[in-house]
N, C-alpha and C positions, 0 to 999 in steps of 0.2 A: 578300426576297420568296420565295426558294427555301425558306428555313427555315420560313416560315409555311405553305407548301404541304405540306412534309414533316410538320409538326406536325398539320395537319388530316387528312392521310391516316392517320397513326399513330392519331389519335383515333377516326376512323371504323373502322379495323381493330380497335381496342380494344373499341368498342361492339359490333361484329359478333361478336367473340370472347365477350363477356359474354352475348349473346343465344343463341349456339349452344352454349356450354359445358354447360348442363344436359342436353343431348341426346347428348353425346359421352361414351363411357366413359373415365374417367380412369385413366391408368396410374400405377403407383408411380414416384416420381422416380428411384429406383435399382432397376434391373432385378433385381438379385439378392435384393432384399427381397420381391418379389412383392406379394401382397395381405395379408400378415401385419401385424397391428397391432403396433406397437412397445410393449414393456413400459414401465411407468412407472418413472422413475428412483428408485432406493433413496434413502432419506433419508441425509443426511451423517453419517458416523461416522469417528472418528479411526482405529479399527481397520481399516476398509476402505482408508483412505488409506495406512496402514502396509503393508497387504497389497499395495497397488499398487506400492510401492517394492520389495517382495520380488519381485514378478513382473518388474519392470524389471531388477533385478539378475540374476535368473535368465536373462532374455533376453540380457543382455550376456555372462554366463558361457557361455551356449550358443554364441553367435557366436565368442567367444574360443577355446573349446575344440574346437569342431566344424568351423569354417570355416578352411580352409587359407589362403585369401587374407587373412583378417583377421589371422592370425599373421604373414604377410609384411608387412602394413601396420604391425603393432605393432613388429616388428623394425626396419623402416625409420624409424618414429617415434623409437625409442630411439636409433638411430644419428644422426638429425638433432639430437636433444636433446644428445647427447654432443658433436657437432661444434659446436653452438651454445655449449655451456659452454666448449669449448676456444677458440672465437673471441671469447668474452666479449661476447655480444650485449647490446644495450640493452633496456630494458623494452618500448619500442615495437616493436623487432624481434621480441621474444619473443611479443608479441601476434599479429603476423602469422604466425609459425610455429605458434602454437596454433590459429589459425583454419584454417590449411592442414591441420594434422594432424586436427583435429576434422571438417573437411569430408569427408575420406577415410573416417574411422571411421563417421560418420553415413551416408554414402552406402553403404558396405559393409553396414552394419546393415540399412538399408532394402532393399537388394538381397536380402539373405538372407530378410527377411520376405516380400518379393514372391515369391521363388523357392519358399519353403516353402508359401505360399498356393497358388501355381499347381500345385505338385506334389500338393497335397491334392485337387485337382479330378479326379485320376485319371491313369492312365498312357497313355491314348490321345492321339494327336496332335491338337493344336488350334492353329490358326494364331494366334489371339488370345493364347494362352498363350505361344507362341514370341515374339511381338512384345513382350509385357509383360516377359518375362525378358530379351530383348535390350536393351530400353530401360533397364531397371534396371541391367544390366551396363554400358551406355553411360554412365549417370550416374556410376558408379564410375570409369570411365575418364576422364571429364571432370574429376571432382574430383581424381584423381591428377595429371592434367596441370596443373590449377590449383595443386596443392601443389608440384609440381616447379618451376613458374614462380616461385612465392612463395619457395621455398627458395633458388633460384639468385639471385633479385633481392635477397634480404636478405643472404645469406652471401657472395656474390661480392666485394662491396667489402671485407669483412673479410679474406677470403682473399688478396686482392691485396696487403694490407699486411703480412701475416705473413711473416717471414723464416724460411726453412728452413735450418738449419745445414748447411754443406757437408761438414764432417767432425766428428769427436767432440771436437776441441779447442774448437770453437765452443760446445759445450754448457757447458764450464767457464766461458766468458765470460758465459753466461746464468745462472750460479749454479744450474743444475739438477742437476749431478752432482758437486758439490764435496764433498770429504771434510772431516771436522771436525778435521784435524791442526793 
């Protein structure tokens, strides 16, 4: 019974909206576009698709060379990969590690895009810009926390099994440092 009443009320409101809408000035769905008509899409071309890859690689290169935090994430990713190789992770575990690494890289890349866009708006203080930049930085922090959790949950069982030699004679038993005499 309640659902029928809600449906009737929604229907009446919908009819009222249809009757009133011709008399109300319509706003653009995205405020930053204003009243400007969007240009028609260009026809498909392979050259344009190849150029879009060039732009994407240029963006990745910018983030890797200009953003300090991305370089820190890259070094951390390399260290995690080296530890994973040492621990001989399975293919399933590598998938989890790859998801964790990529979530941080993607979050940092989007954070950089948001920061650069906000900085292009000018150098005056704007509370909305501050919030956008803080939220983007928070997304990076969340993805890093997720990556750390994944890294520990995947690698800790392997690390618990690895025996660390107590002295250099134990290395000989592992056939790691034996001579060919």
